[in-house]
DSSP file (Angstrom, degrees, kcal/mol; ACC not computed):
  #  RESIDUE AA STRUCTURE BP1 BP2  ACC     N-H-->O    O-->H-N    N-H-->O    O-->H-N    TCO  KAPPA ALPHA  PHI   PSI    X-CA   Y-CA   Z-CA
    1    1 A M              0   0    0      0, 0.0     0, 0.0     0, 0.0     0, 0.0   0.000 360.0 360.0 360.0 102.7  -71.2   42.4   -8.7
    2    2 A R        -     0   0    0      1,-0.1     2,-0.1     0, 0.0     0, 0.0  -0.740 360.0-115.2 -99.3 145.2  -72.1   43.1   -5.2
    3    3 A P        -     0   0    0      0, 0.0    -1,-0.1     0, 0.0     2,-0.0  -0.383  37.0-103.4 -71.6 155.7  -71.0   40.7   -2.4
    4    4 A S     >  -     0   0    0      1,-0.1     4,-2.1    -2,-0.1     5,-0.2  -0.263  26.8-110.4 -73.7 166.4  -73.8   38.9   -0.5
    5    5 A R  H  > S+     0   0    0      1,-0.2     4,-3.4     2,-0.2     5,-0.2   0.864 118.6  57.5 -66.8 -34.9  -74.9   39.9    2.9
    6    6 A F  H  > S+     0   0    0      2,-0.2     4,-3.0     1,-0.2    -1,-0.2   0.955 107.0  47.7 -56.2 -51.0  -73.3   36.8    4.4
    7    7 A V  H  > S+     0   0    0      1,-0.2     4,-2.7     2,-0.2     5,-0.2   0.945 114.1  46.7 -60.4 -48.5  -69.8   37.7    3.0
    8    8 A V  H  X S+     0   0    0     -4,-2.1     4,-2.7     1,-0.2     5,-0.3   0.957 113.6  48.1 -62.5 -47.5  -70.1   41.3    4.3
    9    9 A L  H  X S+     0   0    0     -4,-3.4     4,-2.4     1,-0.2    -2,-0.2   0.887 110.3  52.8 -60.3 -36.9  -71.3   40.0    7.7
   10   10 A L  H  X S+     0   0    0     -4,-3.0     4,-2.4    -5,-0.2    -1,-0.2   0.923 111.9  45.5 -62.2 -48.0  -68.4   37.5    7.8
   11   11 A W  H  X S+     0   0    0     -4,-2.7     4,-2.4     2,-0.2    -2,-0.2   0.889 112.8  49.0 -68.7 -34.8  -65.8   40.2    7.1
   12   12 A V  H  X S+     0   0    0     -4,-2.7     4,-2.3    -5,-0.2    -2,-0.2   0.925 111.5  51.4 -66.3 -41.4  -67.3   42.7    9.6
   13   13 A T  H  X S+     0   0    0     -4,-2.4     4,-2.8    -5,-0.3     5,-0.2   0.933 110.2  48.2 -58.0 -47.9  -67.3   39.8   12.2
   14   14 A L  H  X S+     0   0    0     -4,-2.4     4,-2.2     1,-0.2    -2,-0.2   0.909 112.7  49.2 -61.2 -42.6  -63.6   39.1   11.5
   15   15 A I  H  X S+     0   0    0     -4,-2.4     4,-2.2     2,-0.2    -1,-0.2   0.909 110.5  49.0 -61.6 -42.3  -62.7   42.8   11.8
   16   16 A V  H  X S+     0   0    0     -4,-2.3     4,-2.7     2,-0.2    -2,-0.2   0.925 109.8  52.1 -68.6 -43.2  -64.5   43.2   15.0
   17   17 A V  H  X S+     0   0    0     -4,-2.8     4,-2.5     1,-0.2    -2,-0.2   0.925 111.7  48.3 -56.5 -45.8  -62.8   40.0   16.5
   18   18 A L  H  X S+     0   0    0     -4,-2.2     4,-2.4     2,-0.2    -1,-0.2   0.878 110.0  50.3 -65.3 -37.9  -59.4   41.4   15.5
   19   19 A L  H  X S+     0   0    0     -4,-2.2     4,-2.9     2,-0.2     5,-0.2   0.933 110.4  50.0 -66.6 -43.5  -60.1   44.7   17.0
   20   20 A V  H  X S+     0   0    0     -4,-2.7     4,-2.2     2,-0.2    -2,-0.2   0.938 111.4  48.8 -55.0 -47.7  -61.2   43.1   20.3
   21   21 A V  H  X S+     0   0    0     -4,-2.5     4,-2.5     1,-0.2    -1,-0.2   0.935 112.4  49.2 -61.6 -43.7  -58.0   41.0   20.3
   22   22 A E  H  X S+     0   0    0     -4,-2.4     4,-2.6     1,-0.2    -2,-0.2   0.930 110.9  48.6 -65.0 -43.0  -56.0   44.2   19.7
   23   23 A L  H  X S+     0   0    0     -4,-2.9     4,-2.1     1,-0.2     6,-0.2   0.837 109.4  54.0 -61.7 -32.3  -57.7   46.1   22.4
   24   24 A A  H  <>S+     0   0    0     -4,-2.2     6,-1.6    -5,-0.2     5,-1.3   0.887 107.9  49.5 -67.5 -39.6  -57.1   43.2   24.7
   25   25 A E  H ><5S+     0   0    0     -4,-2.5     3,-0.9    -5,-0.2    -2,-0.2   0.922 112.3  47.9 -64.6 -42.0  -53.4   43.3   23.9
   26   26 A I  H 3<5S+     0   0    0     -4,-2.6    -2,-0.2     1,-0.2    -1,-0.2   0.934 114.2  44.3 -67.1 -41.4  -53.2   47.1   24.6
   27   27 A T  T 3<5S-     0   0    0     -4,-2.1    -1,-0.2    -5,-0.2    -2,-0.2   0.398 109.6-125.5 -87.9   6.5  -55.1   47.0   27.8
   28   28 A R  T < 5S+     0   0    0     -3,-0.9     3,-0.2    -4,-0.3    -3,-0.2   0.654  76.6 122.8  56.2  20.2  -53.0   43.8   28.9
   29   29 A T  S   <S+     0   0    0     -5,-1.3     2,-0.4     1,-0.3    -4,-0.2   0.755  84.6  23.1 -72.8 -26.8  -56.1   41.7   29.6
   30   30 A F  S    S+     0   0    0     -6,-1.6     2,-0.4    -9,-0.1    -1,-0.3  -0.959  76.7 176.0-141.7 119.3  -54.7   39.3   27.0
   31   31 A T        -     0   0    0     -2,-0.4    -6,-0.0    -3,-0.2    -5,-0.0  -0.964  26.8-128.9-129.0 147.8  -51.0   39.0   26.1
   32   32 A L        -     0   0    0     -2,-0.4     2,-1.6     1,-0.0     3,-0.2  -0.719  25.8-122.0 -87.3 137.4  -49.2   36.6   23.8
   33   33 A P     >  +     0   0    0      0, 0.0     4,-1.8     0, 0.0     5,-0.1  -0.633  38.5 174.5 -80.9  88.3  -46.1   35.0   25.3
   34   34 A I  H  > S+     0   0    0     -2,-1.6     4,-2.2     1,-0.2     5,-0.3   0.893  72.5  55.7 -64.5 -41.9  -43.7   36.3   22.7
   35   35 A Q  H  > S+     0   0    0      1,-0.2     4,-2.2     2,-0.2    -1,-0.2   0.923 110.2  45.5 -64.9 -41.9  -40.6   34.9   24.4
   36   36 A S  H  > S+     0   0    0      2,-0.2     4,-1.8     1,-0.2    -1,-0.2   0.829 110.7  53.4 -69.9 -34.4  -42.0   31.4   24.4
   37   37 A A  H  < S+     0   0    0     -4,-1.8     7,-0.2     2,-0.2    -2,-0.2   0.897 114.2  41.4 -62.1 -42.9  -43.1   31.7   20.8
   38   38 A I  H  < S+     0   0    0     -4,-2.2    -2,-0.2     1,-0.2    -1,-0.2   0.880 115.4  51.7 -73.2 -39.7  -39.6   32.7   19.6
   39   39 A G  H  < S+     0   0    0     -4,-2.2    -2,-0.2    -5,-0.3    -1,-0.2   0.809  98.1  72.0 -75.9 -28.7  -38.0   30.1   21.9
   40   40 A D     X  -     0   0    0     -4,-1.8     4,-2.2     1,-0.2     5,-0.2  -0.783  67.4-163.1 -84.4 103.7  -40.2   27.2   20.6
   41   41 A P  H  > S+     0   0    0      0, 0.0     4,-2.1     0, 0.0     5,-0.2   0.810  87.6  55.2 -64.0 -28.2  -38.9   26.5   17.1
   42   42 A L  H  > S+     0   0    0      2,-0.2     4,-2.2     1,-0.2     5,-0.2   0.944 110.2  44.2 -65.2 -49.0  -42.1   24.5   16.3
   43   43 A A  H  > S+     0   0    0      1,-0.2     4,-2.1     2,-0.2    -1,-0.2   0.845 112.7  52.9 -65.8 -32.3  -44.4   27.4   17.2
   44   44 A F  H  X S+     0   0    0     -4,-2.2     4,-2.0    -7,-0.2    -1,-0.2   0.888 111.9  44.9 -66.7 -39.8  -42.1   29.8   15.3
   45   45 A V  H  X S+     0   0    0     -4,-2.1     4,-2.4     2,-0.2    -2,-0.2   0.883 112.7  51.8 -74.8 -36.0  -42.2   27.7   12.1
   46   46 A F  H  X S+     0   0    0     -4,-2.2     4,-2.4     2,-0.2    -2,-0.2   0.887 109.9  48.5 -63.5 -40.4  -46.0   27.3   12.5
   47   47 A A  H  X S+     0   0    0     -4,-2.1     4,-2.1     2,-0.2    -2,-0.2   0.919 112.7  49.7 -68.0 -42.1  -46.5   31.1   12.8
   48   48 A L  H  X S+     0   0    0     -4,-2.0     4,-2.4     2,-0.2    -2,-0.2   0.942 113.0  46.0 -56.1 -50.7  -44.2   31.6    9.7
   49   49 A V  H  X S+     0   0    0     -4,-2.4     4,-2.4     1,-0.2    -2,-0.2   0.890 113.2  49.1 -65.5 -43.7  -46.2   29.1    7.6
   50   50 A F  H  X S+     0   0    0     -4,-2.4     4,-1.9     1,-0.2    -1,-0.2   0.884 111.9  48.2 -64.4 -39.0  -49.5   30.5    8.7
   51   51 A T  H  X S+     0   0    0     -4,-2.1     4,-2.3     2,-0.2    -2,-0.2   0.873 111.0  51.3 -66.0 -41.5  -48.6   33.9    7.9
   52   52 A T  H  X S+     0   0    0     -4,-2.4     4,-2.0     2,-0.2    -2,-0.2   0.882 109.3  49.7 -60.2 -44.7  -47.3   32.9    4.6
   53   53 A I  H  X S+     0   0    0     -4,-2.4     4,-2.4     2,-0.2    -2,-0.2   0.910 110.8  49.9 -67.2 -40.0  -50.5   31.1    3.7
   54   54 A L  H  X S+     0   0    0     -4,-1.9     4,-2.8     1,-0.2    -2,-0.2   0.909 110.9  49.2 -63.4 -41.1  -52.6   34.1    4.7
   55   55 A A  H  X S+     0   0    0     -4,-2.3     4,-2.1     2,-0.2    -1,-0.2   0.864 111.0  50.5 -68.4 -32.4  -50.4   36.4    2.6
   56   56 A L  H  X S+     0   0    0     -4,-2.0     4,-2.7     2,-0.2    -2,-0.2   0.923 111.3  46.8 -68.8 -44.9  -50.7   34.1   -0.4
   57   57 A V  H  X S+     0   0    0     -4,-2.4     4,-2.6     1,-0.2    -2,-0.2   0.946 112.9  50.2 -64.8 -42.5  -54.4   33.9   -0.2
   58   58 A G  H  X S+     0   0    0     -4,-2.8     4,-2.5     1,-0.2    -2,-0.2   0.887 110.7  48.9 -61.4 -36.9  -54.7   37.6    0.2
   59   59 A A  H  X S+     0   0    0     -4,-2.1     4,-2.4     2,-0.2    -1,-0.2   0.910 110.6  51.5 -66.3 -39.1  -52.5   38.2   -2.8
   60   60 A I  H  X S+     0   0    0     -4,-2.7     4,-2.7     2,-0.2    -2,-0.2   0.933 110.3  48.5 -64.7 -44.6  -54.6   35.8   -4.9
   61   61 A F  H  X S+     0   0    0     -4,-2.6     4,-2.5     1,-0.2    -1,-0.2   0.910 112.5  48.2 -60.8 -43.8  -57.7   37.6   -3.9
   62   62 A I  H  X S+     0   0    0     -4,-2.5     4,-2.6     2,-0.2    -2,-0.2   0.872 111.5  49.7 -62.9 -38.5  -56.2   40.9   -4.8
   63   63 A G  H  X S+     0   0    0     -4,-2.4     4,-2.6     2,-0.2     5,-0.3   0.896 109.5  51.9 -65.7 -42.9  -55.0   39.6   -8.1
   64   64 A I  H  X S+     0   0    0     -4,-2.7     4,-2.1    -5,-0.2    -2,-0.2   0.942 112.8  45.7 -58.2 -47.4  -58.5   38.2   -8.8
   65   65 A Y  H  X S+     0   0    0     -4,-2.5     4,-2.3     1,-0.2    -2,-0.2   0.936 113.7  48.4 -63.2 -42.8  -60.1   41.6   -8.1
   66   66 A I  H  X S+     0   0    0     -4,-2.6     4,-2.4     1,-0.2    -1,-0.2   0.925 114.0  44.7 -62.1 -44.1  -57.5   43.5  -10.2
   67   67 A S  H  X S+     0   0    0     -4,-2.6     4,-2.1     1,-0.2    -1,-0.2   0.858 112.4  52.0 -69.5 -32.6  -57.9   41.2  -13.2
   68   68 A N  H  X S+     0   0    0     -4,-2.1     4,-1.2    -5,-0.3    -1,-0.2   0.919 111.5  48.7 -69.5 -39.6  -61.7   41.2  -12.9
   69   69 A R  H  < S+     0   0    0     -4,-2.3    -2,-0.2     1,-0.2    -1,-0.2   0.891 113.6  45.6 -62.5 -40.6  -61.5   45.1  -12.8
   70   70 A M  H  < S+     0   0    0     -4,-2.4    -1,-0.2     1,-0.2    -2,-0.2   0.828 117.4  43.1 -73.9 -30.2  -59.2   45.2  -15.9
   71   71 A L  H  < S+     0   0    0     -4,-2.1    -1,-0.2    -5,-0.2    -2,-0.2   0.568  89.0 108.2 -92.3 -10.8  -61.2   42.7  -17.9
   72   72 A S     <  -     0   0    0     -4,-1.2     3,-0.5    -3,-0.2    -3,-0.0  -0.358  68.7-135.4 -71.9 151.1  -64.7   44.1  -17.0
   73   73 A A  S    S+     0   0    0      1,-0.2    -1,-0.1    -2,-0.0     3,-0.1   0.101  74.9 109.4 -92.3  19.2  -66.6   45.9  -19.8
   74   74 A S  S    S-     0   0    0      1,-0.2    -1,-0.2    -5,-0.2     2,-0.1   0.587  73.2-139.5 -73.8 -10.6  -67.7   48.7  -17.6
   75   75 A G        -     0   0    0     -3,-0.5    -1,-0.2     2,-0.0     2,-0.2  -0.334  39.7 -31.5  81.2-164.1  -65.3   51.1  -19.3
   76   76 A F        -     0   0    0     -3,-0.1    -3,-0.0    -2,-0.1     0, 0.0  -0.552  59.2-116.9 -90.4 153.4  -63.2   53.8  -17.7
   77   77 A T     >  -     0   0    0     -2,-0.2     4,-2.7     1,-0.1     5,-0.3  -0.477  34.8-103.6 -77.8 157.9  -64.1   55.8  -14.5
   78   78 A P  H  > S+     0   0    0      0, 0.0     4,-2.4     0, 0.0     5,-0.2   0.880 124.6  52.8 -48.7 -39.4  -64.6   59.5  -14.8
   79   79 A F  H  > S+     0   0    0      1,-0.2     4,-2.3     2,-0.2     5,-0.2   0.927 109.1  47.4 -64.7 -42.8  -61.2   59.9  -13.2
   80   80 A E  H  > S+     0   0    0      2,-0.2     4,-1.9     1,-0.2    -1,-0.2   0.882 111.4  51.4 -69.7 -36.8  -59.5   57.7  -15.7
   81   81 A E  H  X S+     0   0    0     -4,-2.7     4,-2.5     2,-0.2    -1,-0.2   0.925 109.4  51.0 -63.6 -43.7  -61.2   59.5  -18.6
   82   82 A E  H  X S+     0   0    0     -4,-2.4     4,-2.3    -5,-0.3    -2,-0.2   0.902 110.0  49.2 -57.0 -43.0  -60.0   62.8  -17.2
   83   83 A M  H  X S+     0   0    0     -4,-2.3     4,-2.2     2,-0.2    -1,-0.2   0.880 109.0  52.4 -63.6 -38.6  -56.5   61.4  -17.0
   84   84 A L  H  X S+     0   0    0     -4,-1.9     4,-2.0     2,-0.2    -2,-0.2   0.920 110.1  49.0 -64.4 -44.9  -56.6   60.1  -20.5
   85   85 A K  H  X S+     0   0    0     -4,-2.5     4,-2.5     2,-0.2    -2,-0.2   0.902 110.5  50.3 -59.3 -41.9  -57.7   63.6  -21.7
   86   86 A M  H  X S+     0   0    0     -4,-2.3     4,-2.6     1,-0.2    -2,-0.2   0.877 109.2  51.5 -63.0 -38.1  -54.9   65.2  -19.8
   87   87 A R  H  X S+     0   0    0     -4,-2.2     4,-1.9     1,-0.2    -1,-0.2   0.863 110.2  48.6 -71.9 -33.7  -52.4   62.8  -21.3
   88   88 A K  H  X S+     0   0    0     -4,-2.0     4,-2.8     2,-0.2    -2,-0.2   0.911 111.9  49.3 -68.2 -41.1  -53.6   63.6  -24.8
   89   89 A E  H  X S+     0   0    0     -4,-2.5     4,-2.5     1,-0.2    -2,-0.2   0.941 112.4  48.9 -67.0 -42.2  -53.4   67.4  -24.1
   90   90 A V  H  X S+     0   0    0     -4,-2.6     4,-2.4     2,-0.2    -1,-0.2   0.897 111.4  48.5 -59.2 -42.0  -49.9   67.0  -22.7
   91   91 A S  H  X S+     0   0    0     -4,-1.9     4,-2.6     2,-0.2     5,-0.3   0.945 111.5  50.2 -66.7 -46.5  -48.8   65.0  -25.8
   92   92 A D  H  X S+     0   0    0     -4,-2.8     4,-2.1     1,-0.2    -2,-0.2   0.906 111.4  48.1 -58.3 -41.8  -50.3   67.6  -28.1
   93   93 A L  H  X S+     0   0    0     -4,-2.5     4,-2.4     2,-0.2     5,-0.2   0.921 109.6  54.1 -63.9 -45.9  -48.5   70.4  -26.2
   94   94 A K  H  X S+     0   0    0     -4,-2.4     4,-2.1     1,-0.2    -2,-0.2   0.892 111.3  45.1 -50.5 -47.7  -45.2   68.3  -26.5
   95   95 A H  H  X S+     0   0    0     -4,-2.6     4,-2.5     1,-0.2    -1,-0.2   0.881 111.4  52.6 -74.5 -34.9  -45.6   68.1  -30.2
   96   96 A S  H  X S+     0   0    0     -4,-2.1     4,-2.0    -5,-0.3    -2,-0.2   0.905 111.7  44.8 -64.1 -40.6  -46.5   71.7  -30.5
   97   97 A V  H  X S+     0   0    0     -4,-2.4     4,-2.3     2,-0.2    -2,-0.2   0.861 111.5  53.8 -73.5 -34.4  -43.4   72.8  -28.6
   98   98 A D  H  X S+     0   0    0     -4,-2.1     4,-2.3    -5,-0.2    -2,-0.2   0.895 110.0  48.4 -68.4 -38.0  -41.3   70.3  -30.6
   99   99 A A  H  X S+     0   0    0     -4,-2.5     4,-1.9     1,-0.2    -2,-0.2   0.882 111.2  49.4 -71.3 -32.2  -42.6   71.9  -33.8
  100  100 A L  H  X S+     0   0    0     -4,-2.0     4,-2.0     2,-0.2    -2,-0.2   0.834 111.8  48.1 -69.0 -32.7  -41.9   75.3  -32.6
  101  101 A A  H  X S+     0   0    0     -4,-2.3     4,-1.5     2,-0.2    -2,-0.2   0.899 113.3  47.8 -68.7 -40.4  -38.4   74.3  -31.6
  102  102 A A  H  X>S+     0   0    0     -4,-2.3     5,-3.1     2,-0.2     4,-0.8   0.888 111.5  51.3 -61.0 -40.2  -37.9   72.7  -35.1
  103  103 A A  H ><5S+     0   0    0     -4,-1.9     3,-0.8     1,-0.2    -2,-0.2   0.916 107.4  52.9 -71.1 -42.6  -39.3   75.8  -36.8
  104  104 A S  H 3<5S+     0   0    0     -4,-2.0    -1,-0.2     1,-0.3    -2,-0.2   0.825 112.0  45.8 -58.9 -35.1  -36.8   78.1  -34.8
  105  105 A R  H 3<5S-     0   0    0     -4,-1.5    -1,-0.3    -5,-0.1    -2,-0.2   0.608 115.8-117.3 -84.1 -11.6  -34.0   76.0  -35.9
  106  106 A G  T <<5 +     0   0    0     -4,-0.8    -3,-0.2    -3,-0.8     2,-0.2   0.764  68.9 130.8  83.8  26.9  -35.2   75.9  -39.5
  107  107 A T      < -     0   0    0     -5,-3.1    -1,-0.2    -6,-0.1     2,-0.1  -0.481  68.6 -67.3-101.9-179.7  -35.7   72.2  -39.7
  108  108 A D        -     0   0    0     -2,-0.2    -1,-0.1     1,-0.1    -5,-0.0  -0.403  37.9-157.9 -65.8 138.6  -38.7   70.1  -41.0
  109  109 A T        +     0   0    0     -2,-0.1     2,-0.2    -7,-0.1    -1,-0.1   0.528  58.5 102.3 -99.8  -3.3  -41.7   70.5  -38.7
  110  110 A T        -     0   0    0      1,-0.0    -2,-0.0   -11,-0.0     0, 0.0  -0.560  57.9-153.2 -77.8 143.2  -43.6   67.2  -39.7
  111  111 A A    >   +     0   0    0     -2,-0.2     3,-1.1     1,-0.1    -2,-0.0  -0.882  14.9 178.8-120.7  94.9  -43.3   64.4  -37.2
  112  112 A P  T 3  S+     0   0    0      0, 0.0    -1,-0.1     0, 0.0    -2,-0.0   0.739  80.8  55.3 -67.5 -24.3  -43.7   61.1  -39.1
  113  113 A D  T 3  S+     0   0    0      2,-0.0    -2,-0.0     0, 0.0     0, 0.0   0.080  72.6 138.1-102.8  26.0  -43.2   59.0  -36.0
  114  114 A R    <   -     0   0    0     -3,-1.1    -3,-0.0     1,-0.1    -4,-0.0  -0.562  53.7-124.8 -69.8 125.7  -45.9   60.7  -34.0
  115  115 A P        -     0   0    0      0, 0.0     2,-0.4     0, 0.0    -1,-0.1  -0.309  23.3-104.9 -75.0 157.1  -47.9   57.9  -32.1
  116  116 A K        -     0   0    0      1,-0.0     2,-0.2    -2,-0.0     0, 0.0  -0.698  34.7-136.8 -77.5 126.1  -51.6   57.5  -32.4
  117  117 A E        -     0   0    0     -2,-0.4    -1,-0.0     1,-0.1   -29,-0.0  -0.475  18.2-113.6 -81.3 151.8  -53.5   58.8  -29.4
  118  118 A A              0   0    0     -2,-0.2    -1,-0.1   -34,-0.1   -30,-0.0  -0.613 360.0 360.0 -78.1 146.9  -56.5   56.9  -27.8
  119  119 A P              0   0    0      0, 0.0    -1,-0.1     0, 0.0   -34,-0.0   0.489 360.0 360.0 -66.3 360.0  -59.8   58.7  -28.2
């Protein structure tokens, strides 16, 4: 699922506008009156509510993206497949070491509670 050109253009425009505002702040061509924003309770509450709304919208979009990724039928990425293989190898090595330790103590070497690994 690829985003449309309009969405990409919209995000690029938003990022460019934010960069221009940041550069204007750094060069002092445009400054926000911080003292008056903190001194005015209405402006302060408005800023807090606006920031909270943006944070919630961002969290919702991130949640939608993550759930879409988790529920997609695309399978695992090569990195995830490699991590699963490494996990299986580590689990096999752990069980081998446990069996060697049990054999050196003279106890039973079978492990009936060994979990089943993913393929």
